[in-house]
A tleap script that builds the chain and sets N, CA, C and O, in Angstrom:
source leaprc.protein.ff14SB
mol = sequence {
  NMET VAL GLU VAL ARG LYS ARG PRO GLU GLY
  TYR VAL LEU PRO VAL LEU VAL ALA PRO GLY
  ALA SER ARG ASP ALA LEU CYS GLY GLN HIE
  ASP GLY ARG VAL LYS VAL ALA LEU THR SER
  PRO PRO GLU LYS GLY LYS ALA ASN ARG ALA
  LEU CYS ARG LEU LEU ALA LYS GLU LEU GLY
  ILE LYS ARG SER GLN VAL ARG ILE LEU SER
  GLY HIE THR SER ARG GLN LYS GLU VAL LEU
  VAL GLU ARG VAL PRO PRO GLY THR LEU ASP
  GLU ILE ILE CALA
}
set mol.1.N position { -16.394 -9.122 -45.202 }
set mol.1.CA position { -16.452 -7.694 -44.923 }
set mol.1.C position { -16.763 -7.476 -43.447 }
set mol.1.O position { -17.712 -8.055 -42.918 }
set mol.2.N position { -15.984 -6.662 -42.798 }
set mol.2.CA position { -16.185 -6.341 -41.386 }
set mol.2.C position { -17.234 -5.241 -41.281 }
set mol.2.O position { -17.130 -4.205 -41.939 }
set mol.3.N position { -18.241 -5.474 -40.450 }
set mol.3.CA position { -19.296 -4.490 -40.267 }
set mol.3.C position { -19.078 -3.714 -38.974 }
set mol.3.O position { -19.295 -4.236 -37.880 }
set mol.4.N position { -18.653 -2.479 -39.110 }
set mol.4.CA position { -18.459 -1.592 -37.967 }
set mol.4.C position { -19.781 -0.891 -37.703 }
set mol.4.O position { -20.384 -0.320 -38.612 }
set mol.5.N position { -20.231 -0.936 -36.450 }
set mol.5.CA position { -21.502 -0.309 -36.083 }
set mol.5.C position { -21.249 1.016 -35.365 }
set mol.5.O position { -20.361 1.126 -34.520 }
set mol.6.N position { -22.047 2.009 -35.723 }
set mol.6.CA position { -21.943 3.336 -35.092 }
set mol.6.C position { -22.827 3.367 -33.862 }
set mol.6.O position { -23.967 2.905 -33.894 }
set mol.7.N position { -22.297 3.914 -32.776 }
set mol.7.CA position { -23.049 4.159 -31.548 }
set mol.7.C position { -22.802 5.606 -31.149 }
set mol.7.O position { -21.854 6.222 -31.635 }
set mol.8.N position { -23.634 6.162 -30.272 }
set mol.8.CA position { -23.434 7.569 -29.876 }
set mol.8.C position { -22.033 7.849 -29.327 }
set mol.8.O position { -21.480 8.923 -29.565 }
set mol.9.N position { -21.464 6.904 -28.603 }
set mol.9.CA position { -20.152 7.140 -27.993 }
set mol.9.C position { -18.977 6.722 -28.863 }
set mol.9.O position { -17.828 6.946 -28.481 }
set mol.10.N position { -19.229 6.119 -30.028 }
set mol.10.CA position { -18.130 5.715 -30.904 }
set mol.10.C position { -18.544 4.624 -31.870 }
set mol.10.O position { -19.684 4.594 -32.335 }
set mol.11.N position { -17.614 3.725 -32.172 }
set mol.11.CA position { -17.844 2.648 -33.127 }
set mol.11.C position { -17.585 1.301 -32.465 }
set mol.11.O position { -16.674 1.166 -31.647 }
set mol.12.N position { -18.394 0.303 -32.824 }
set mol.12.CA position { -18.207 -1.053 -32.307 }
set mol.12.C position { -17.536 -1.869 -33.400 }
set mol.12.O position { -18.037 -1.974 -34.520 }
set mol.13.N position { -16.397 -2.442 -33.053 }
set mol.13.CA position { -15.580 -3.201 -33.987 }
set mol.13.C position { -15.597 -4.673 -33.580 }
set mol.13.O position { -15.191 -4.994 -32.463 }
set mol.14.N position { -16.058 -5.588 -34.459 }
set mol.14.CA position { -15.994 -7.011 -34.138 }
set mol.14.C position { -14.569 -7.521 -34.343 }
set mol.14.O position { -13.953 -7.253 -35.374 }
set mol.15.N position { -14.050 -8.253 -33.364 }
set mol.15.CA position { -12.658 -8.685 -33.376 }
set mol.15.C position { -12.576 -10.183 -33.086 }
set mol.15.O position { -13.349 -10.718 -32.292 }
set mol.16.N position { -11.626 -10.849 -33.742 }
set mol.16.CA position { -11.275 -12.236 -33.440 }
set mol.16.C position { -9.833 -12.229 -32.956 }
set mol.16.O position { -8.934 -11.807 -33.683 }
set mol.17.N position { -9.610 -12.695 -31.728 }
set mol.17.CA position { -8.283 -12.663 -31.125 }
set mol.17.C position { -7.613 -14.023 -31.240 }
set mol.17.O position { -8.236 -15.058 -31.004 }
set mol.18.N position { -6.334 -14.009 -31.607 }
set mol.18.CA position { -5.516 -15.216 -31.635 }
set mol.18.C position { -4.387 -15.015 -30.621 }
set mol.18.O position { -3.337 -14.476 -30.973 }
set mol.19.N position { -4.588 -15.441 -29.363 }
set mol.19.CA position { -3.559 -15.242 -28.336 }
set mol.19.C position { -2.402 -16.225 -28.494 }
set mol.19.O position { -2.530 -17.248 -29.165 }
set mol.20.N position { -1.285 -15.904 -27.874 }
set mol.20.CA position { -0.122 -16.783 -27.898 }
set mol.20.C position { 0.652 -16.736 -29.199 }
set mol.20.O position { 1.389 -17.673 -29.505 }
set mol.21.N position { 0.507 -15.678 -29.970 }
set mol.21.CA position { 1.219 -15.537 -31.246 }
set mol.21.C position { 2.665 -15.100 -31.009 }
set mol.21.O position { 3.045 -14.766 -29.886 }
set mol.22.N position { 3.451 -15.105 -32.057 }
set mol.22.CA position { 4.860 -14.710 -31.932 }
set mol.22.C position { 5.035 -13.189 -31.884 }
set mol.22.O position { 6.071 -12.694 -31.442 }
set mol.23.N position { 4.015 -12.450 -32.342 }
set mol.23.CA position { 4.079 -10.982 -32.284 }
set mol.23.C position { 2.672 -10.417 -32.270 }
set mol.23.O position { 1.731 -11.075 -32.716 }
set mol.24.N position { 2.522 -9.198 -31.758 }
set mol.24.CA position { 1.236 -8.503 -31.770 }
set mol.24.C position { 1.051 -7.878 -33.152 }
set mol.24.O position { 1.917 -7.144 -33.629 }
set mol.25.N position { -0.084 -8.174 -33.791 }
set mol.25.CA position { -0.304 -7.633 -35.130 }
set mol.25.C position { -1.764 -7.748 -35.537 }
set mol.25.O position { -2.492 -8.626 -35.075 }
set mol.26.N position { -2.172 -6.836 -36.417 }
set mol.26.CA position { -3.464 -6.957 -37.081 }
set mol.26.C position { -3.238 -7.889 -38.264 }
set mol.26.O position { -2.295 -7.706 -39.034 }
set mol.27.N position { -4.098 -8.880 -38.407 }
set mol.27.CA position { -3.873 -9.928 -39.417 }
set mol.27.C position { -4.968 -9.989 -40.471 }
set mol.27.O position { -5.223 -11.058 -41.026 }
set mol.28.N position { -5.608 -8.891 -40.754 }
set mol.28.CA position { -6.635 -8.884 -41.781 }
set mol.28.C position { -8.007 -9.201 -41.230 }
set mol.28.O position { -8.345 -8.841 -40.102 }
set mol.29.N position { -8.802 -9.891 -42.058 }
set mol.29.CA position { -10.185 -10.189 -41.698 }
set mol.29.C position { -10.404 -11.696 -41.670 }
set mol.29.O position { -9.762 -12.451 -42.401 }
set mol.30.N position { -11.324 -12.115 -40.809 }
set mol.30.CA position { -11.713 -13.521 -40.749 }
set mol.30.C position { -13.157 -13.605 -40.282 }
set mol.30.O position { -13.486 -13.165 -39.180 }
set mol.31.N position { -14.010 -14.163 -41.113 }
set mol.31.CA position { -15.404 -14.407 -40.766 }
set mol.31.C position { -16.124 -13.142 -40.271 }
set mol.31.O position { -16.849 -13.182 -39.278 }
set mol.32.N position { -15.914 -12.021 -40.976 }
set mol.32.CA position { -16.595 -10.773 -40.639 }
set mol.32.C position { -16.023 -10.029 -39.447 }
set mol.32.O position { -16.671 -9.134 -38.904 }
set mol.33.N position { -14.824 -10.387 -39.037 }
set mol.33.CA position { -14.179 -9.742 -37.891 }
set mol.33.C position { -12.746 -9.361 -38.247 }
set mol.33.O position { -12.145 -9.942 -39.150 }
set mol.34.N position { -12.207 -8.378 -37.527 }
set mol.34.CA position { -10.801 -8.032 -37.660 }
set mol.34.C position { -10.018 -9.061 -36.847 }
set mol.34.O position { -10.277 -9.239 -35.657 }
set mol.35.N position { -9.068 -9.736 -37.477 }
set mol.35.CA position { -8.274 -10.741 -36.774 }
set mol.35.C position { -7.035 -10.066 -36.182 }
set mol.35.O position { -6.318 -9.333 -36.862 }
set mol.36.N position { -6.807 -10.336 -34.892 }
set mol.36.CA position { -5.691 -9.725 -34.179 }
set mol.36.C position { -4.883 -10.819 -33.496 }
set mol.36.O position { -5.427 -11.594 -32.710 }
set mol.37.N position { -3.588 -10.887 -33.791 }
set mol.37.CA position { -2.683 -11.830 -33.134 }
set mol.37.C position { -2.035 -11.122 -31.951 }
set mol.37.O position { -1.594 -9.979 -32.070 }
set mol.38.N position { -1.978 -11.807 -30.805 }
set mol.38.CA position { -1.405 -11.227 -29.592 }
set mol.38.C position { -0.420 -12.195 -28.957 }
set mol.38.O position { -0.655 -13.403 -28.936 }
set mol.39.N position { 0.681 -11.665 -28.439 }
set mol.39.CA position { 1.659 -12.508 -27.751 }
set mol.39.C position { 1.193 -12.858 -26.337 }
set mol.39.O position { 1.620 -13.868 -25.777 }
set mol.40.N position { 0.340 -12.049 -25.773 }
set mol.40.CA position { -0.124 -12.262 -24.397 }
set mol.40.C position { -0.988 -13.510 -24.285 }
set mol.40.O position { -1.764 -13.816 -25.191 }
set mol.41.N position { -0.854 -14.230 -23.174 }
set mol.41.CA position { -1.695 -15.413 -22.967 }
set mol.41.C position { -3.113 -15.008 -22.562 }
set mol.41.O position { -3.319 -13.922 -22.022 }
set mol.42.N position { -4.090 -15.880 -22.824 }
set mol.42.CA position { -5.474 -15.554 -22.468 }
set mol.42.C position { -5.786 -15.887 -21.012 }
set mol.42.O position { -6.673 -16.689 -20.721 }
set mol.43.N position { -5.052 -15.266 -20.114 }
set mol.43.CA position { -5.281 -15.514 -18.685 }
set mol.43.C position { -5.270 -14.209 -17.918 }
set mol.43.O position { -4.456 -13.324 -18.183 }
set mol.44.N position { -6.175 -14.095 -16.970 }
set mol.44.CA position { -6.276 -12.932 -16.086 }
set mol.44.C position { -6.379 -11.601 -16.838 }
set mol.44.O position { -5.908 -10.573 -16.352 }
set mol.45.N position { -6.996 -11.625 -18.025 }
set mol.45.CA position { -7.221 -10.392 -18.771 }
set mol.45.C position { -6.011 -9.841 -19.508 }
set mol.45.O position { -6.076 -8.742 -20.057 }
set mol.46.N position { -4.909 -10.581 -19.531 }
set mol.46.CA position { -3.696 -10.071 -20.196 }
set mol.46.C position { -3.913 -9.851 -21.687 }
set mol.46.O position { -3.497 -8.826 -22.228 }
set mol.47.N position { -4.556 -10.798 -22.352 }
set mol.47.CA position { -4.800 -10.650 -23.788 }
set mol.47.C position { -5.769 -9.499 -24.058 }
set mol.47.O position { -5.612 -8.783 -25.046 }
set mol.48.N position { -6.757 -9.314 -23.202 }
set mol.48.CA position { -7.699 -8.205 -23.375 }
set mol.48.C position { -6.991 -6.861 -23.269 }
set mol.48.O position { -7.235 -5.960 -24.071 }
set mol.49.N position { -6.121 -6.730 -22.284 }
set mol.49.CA position { -5.369 -5.472 -22.132 }
set mol.49.C position { -4.441 -5.251 -23.331 }
set mol.49.O position { -4.311 -4.126 -23.813 }
set mol.50.N position { -3.802 -6.309 -23.808 }
set mol.50.CA position { -2.918 -6.195 -24.970 }
set mol.50.C position { -3.703 -5.803 -26.220 }
set mol.50.O position { -3.219 -5.024 -27.042 }
set mol.51.N position { -4.909 -6.341 -26.360 }
set mol.51.CA position { -5.763 -5.996 -27.496 }
set mol.51.C position { -6.093 -4.506 -27.483 }
set mol.51.O position { -5.978 -3.840 -28.511 }
set mol.52.N position { -6.492 -3.988 -26.351 }
set mol.52.CA position { -6.834 -2.561 -26.243 }
set mol.52.C position { -5.619 -1.684 -26.515 }
set mol.52.O position { -5.734 -0.662 -27.192 }
set mol.53.N position { -4.458 -2.071 -25.994 }
set mol.53.CA position { -3.226 -1.308 -26.254 }
set mol.53.C position { -2.892 -1.291 -27.743 }
set mol.53.O position { -2.571 -0.240 -28.298 }
set mol.54.N position { -2.969 -2.458 -28.391 }
set mol.54.CA position { -2.621 -2.548 -29.811 }
set mol.54.C position { -3.581 -1.724 -30.670 }
set mol.54.O position { -3.143 -0.978 -31.545 }
set mol.55.N position { -4.879 -1.854 -30.426 }
set mol.55.CA position { -5.844 -1.084 -31.212 }
set mol.55.C position { -5.651 0.416 -31.010 }
set mol.55.O position { -5.718 1.182 -31.972 }
set mol.56.N position { -5.411 0.842 -29.772 }
set mol.56.CA position { -5.180 2.270 -29.509 }
set mol.56.C position { -3.949 2.763 -30.265 }
set mol.56.O position { -3.963 3.842 -30.858 }
set mol.57.N position { -2.902 1.973 -30.238 }
set mol.57.CA position { -1.667 2.354 -30.933 }
set mol.57.C position { -1.899 2.452 -32.435 }
set mol.57.O position { -1.489 3.427 -33.064 }
set mol.58.N position { -2.560 1.440 -33.017 }
set mol.58.CA position { -2.800 1.423 -34.462 }
set mol.58.C position { -3.732 2.548 -34.911 }
set mol.58.O position { -3.598 3.060 -36.022 }
set mol.59.N position { -4.677 2.933 -34.049 }
set mol.59.CA position { -5.626 3.994 -34.387 }
set mol.59.C position { -5.118 5.383 -34.025 }
set mol.59.O position { -5.721 6.383 -34.415 }
set mol.60.N position { -4.013 5.456 -33.280 }
set mol.60.CA position { -3.466 6.745 -32.885 }
set mol.60.C position { -4.308 7.453 -31.843 }
set mol.60.O position { -4.414 8.679 -31.853 }
set mol.61.N position { -4.914 6.680 -30.936 }
set mol.61.CA position { -5.749 7.252 -29.881 }
set mol.61.C position { -5.244 6.769 -28.525 }
set mol.61.O position { -4.344 5.933 -28.450 }
set mol.62.N position { -5.830 7.300 -27.458 }
set mol.62.CA position { -5.452 6.899 -26.106 }
set mol.62.C position { -6.028 5.529 -25.777 }
set mol.62.O position { -7.071 5.140 -26.301 }
set mol.63.N position { -5.347 4.815 -24.917 }
set mol.63.CA position { -5.791 3.493 -24.478 }
set mol.63.C position { -7.179 3.569 -23.824 }
set mol.63.O position { -7.971 2.633 -23.936 }
set mol.64.N position { -7.466 4.668 -23.153 }
set mol.64.CA position { -8.758 4.833 -22.475 }
set mol.64.C position { -9.925 4.970 -23.453 }
set mol.64.O position { -11.081 4.886 -23.037 }
set mol.65.N position { -9.652 5.179 -24.732 }
set mol.65.CA position { -10.690 5.313 -25.738 }
set mol.65.C position { -11.082 3.968 -26.355 }
set mol.65.O position { -11.926 3.919 -27.250 }
set mol.66.N position { -10.478 2.888 -25.884 }
set mol.66.CA position { -10.765 1.549 -26.395 }
set mol.66.C position { -11.191 0.681 -25.228 }
set mol.66.O position { -10.486 0.592 -24.223 }
set mol.67.N position { -12.374 0.022 -25.363 }
set mol.67.CA position { -12.777 -0.905 -24.297 }
set mol.67.C position { -13.594 -2.043 -24.876 }
set mol.67.O position { -14.279 -1.895 -25.889 }
set mol.68.N position { -13.505 -3.159 -24.219 }
set mol.68.CA position { -14.206 -4.355 -24.666 }
set mol.68.C position { -15.629 -4.328 -24.125 }
set mol.68.O position { -15.847 -4.193 -22.921 }
set mol.69.N position { -16.595 -4.458 -25.032 }
set mol.69.CA position { -17.999 -4.462 -24.641 }
set mol.69.C position { -18.483 -5.868 -24.306 }
set mol.69.O position { -19.209 -6.068 -23.333 }
set mol.70.N position { -18.075 -6.841 -25.121 }
set mol.70.CA position { -18.513 -8.214 -24.886 }
set mol.70.C position { -17.431 -9.186 -25.354 }
set mol.70.O position { -16.580 -8.849 -26.176 }
set mol.71.N position { -17.489 -10.399 -24.808 }
set mol.71.CA position { -16.528 -11.427 -25.179 }
set mol.71.C position { -15.264 -11.400 -24.348 }
set mol.71.O position { -14.199 -11.774 -24.840 }
set mol.72.N position { -15.351 -10.968 -23.104 }
set mol.72.CA position { -14.163 -10.857 -22.253 }
set mol.72.C position { -13.406 -12.170 -22.122 }
set mol.72.O position { -12.181 -12.158 -21.995 }
set mol.73.N position { -14.096 -13.294 -22.149 }
set mol.73.CA position { -13.436 -14.594 -22.014 }
set mol.73.C position { -13.490 -15.406 -23.306 }
set mol.73.O position { -13.211 -16.605 -23.299 }
set mol.74.N position { -13.842 -14.766 -24.396 }
set mol.74.CA position { -13.979 -15.437 -25.684 }
set mol.74.C position { -12.955 -14.884 -26.670 }
set mol.74.O position { -12.419 -13.792 -26.479 }
set mol.75.N position { -12.694 -15.646 -27.720 }
set mol.75.CA position { -11.826 -15.129 -28.780 }
set mol.75.C position { -12.567 -14.111 -29.637 }
set mol.75.O position { -11.943 -13.242 -30.246 }
set mol.76.N position { -13.889 -14.209 -29.689 }
set mol.76.CA position { -14.705 -13.263 -30.451 }
set mol.76.C position { -15.168 -12.156 -29.519 }
set mol.76.O position { -15.846 -12.410 -28.524 }
set mol.77.N position { -14.801 -10.939 -29.846 }
set mol.77.CA position { -15.082 -9.800 -28.984 }
set mol.77.C position { -15.745 -8.670 -29.765 }
set mol.77.O position { -15.631 -8.585 -30.988 }
set mol.78.N position { -16.430 -7.817 -29.039 }
set mol.78.CA position { -16.953 -6.571 -29.566 }
set mol.78.C position { -16.210 -5.459 -28.826 }
set mol.78.O position { -16.264 -5.388 -27.599 }
set mol.79.N position { -15.524 -4.600 -29.561 }
set mol.79.CA position { -14.697 -3.557 -28.969 }
set mol.79.C position { -15.255 -2.188 -29.329 }
set mol.79.O position { -15.519 -1.906 -30.497 }
set mol.80.N position { -15.433 -1.344 -28.325 }
set mol.80.CA position { -15.885 0.024 -28.542 }
set mol.80.C position { -14.669 0.925 -28.694 }
set mol.80.O position { -13.763 0.924 -27.860 }
set mol.81.N position { -14.669 1.693 -29.778 }
set mol.81.CA position { -13.595 2.656 -30.048 }
set mol.81.C position { -14.233 4.033 -30.040 }
set mol.81.O position { -15.114 4.318 -30.851 }
set mol.82.N position { -13.791 4.889 -29.124 }
set mol.82.CA position { -14.380 6.216 -28.959 }
set mol.82.C position { -13.551 7.300 -29.641 }
set mol.82.O position { -12.324 7.232 -29.703 }
set mol.83.N position { -14.263 8.297 -30.146 }
set mol.83.CA position { -13.642 9.517 -30.690 }
set mol.83.C position { -12.511 9.225 -31.692 }
set mol.83.O position { -11.388 9.704 -31.536 }
set mol.84.N position { -12.830 8.447 -32.697 }
set mol.84.CA position { -11.856 8.168 -33.749 }
set mol.84.C position { -12.492 8.512 -35.097 }
set mol.84.O position { -13.663 8.207 -35.324 }
set mol.85.N position { -11.735 9.142 -35.986 }
set mol.85.CA position { -12.288 9.443 -37.305 }
set mol.85.C position { -12.647 8.164 -38.044 }
set mol.85.O position { -11.877 7.204 -38.003 }
set mol.86.N position { -13.803 8.117 -38.724 }
set mol.86.CA position { -14.226 6.900 -39.403 }
set mol.86.C position { -13.222 6.402 -40.458 }
set mol.86.O position { -13.091 5.193 -40.651 }
set mol.87.N position { -12.540 7.279 -41.116 }
set mol.87.CA position { -11.545 6.864 -42.114 }
set mol.87.C position { -10.422 6.046 -41.517 }
set mol.87.O position { -9.877 5.162 -42.178 }
set mol.88.N position { -10.071 6.330 -40.273 }
set mol.88.CA position { -9.029 5.589 -39.589 }
set mol.88.C position { -9.431 4.124 -39.398 }
set mol.88.O position { -8.613 3.220 -39.569 }
set mol.89.N position { -10.684 3.903 -39.047 }
set mol.89.CA position { -11.173 2.527 -38.913 }
set mol.89.C position { -11.135 1.806 -40.244 }
set mol.89.O position { -10.818 0.617 -40.293 }
set mol.90.N position { -11.453 2.504 -41.328 }
set mol.90.CA position { -11.419 1.882 -42.650 }
set mol.90.C position { -10.008 1.387 -42.994 }
set mol.90.O position { -9.851 0.331 -43.607 }
set mol.91.N position { -8.991 2.146 -42.600 }
set mol.91.CA position { -7.611 1.728 -42.833 }
set mol.91.C position { -7.273 0.468 -42.057 }
set mol.91.O position { -6.613 -0.425 -42.589 }
set mol.92.N position { -7.712 0.381 -40.818 }
set mol.92.CA position { -7.447 -0.781 -39.980 }
set mol.92.C position { -8.132 -2.023 -40.555 }
set mol.92.O position { -7.544 -3.104 -40.595 }
set mol.93.N position { -9.362 -1.859 -40.994 }
set mol.93.CA position { -10.132 -2.984 -41.518 }
set mol.93.C position { -9.537 -3.499 -42.819 }
set mol.93.O position { -9.511 -4.704 -43.067 }
set mol.94.N position { -9.060 -2.575 -43.648 }
set mol.94.CA position { -8.473 -2.967 -44.938 }
set mol.94.C position { -7.166 -3.672 -44.700 }
set mol.94.O position { -6.506 -4.086 -45.653 }
savepdb mol mol.pdb
quit
């Protein structure tokens, strides 16, 4: 089960990134995190930018409403999602 934490500015979503995949996609859950496959390589922040773009697209929000809080150089990240209805996050997690 993915544990989304509420903060004053939005929700913190734990994410596990799998870079170098054949397509960008949400791949379910793994070890308490949302697993995300990305085609971008993990160099010079490309995978981080792709992660934020994909989450914004899937949540129907602006790219500026998604930012990485921790794990910039790790596969395990904490992502802040601002101004999104809680039900939308439940759909992504499921």
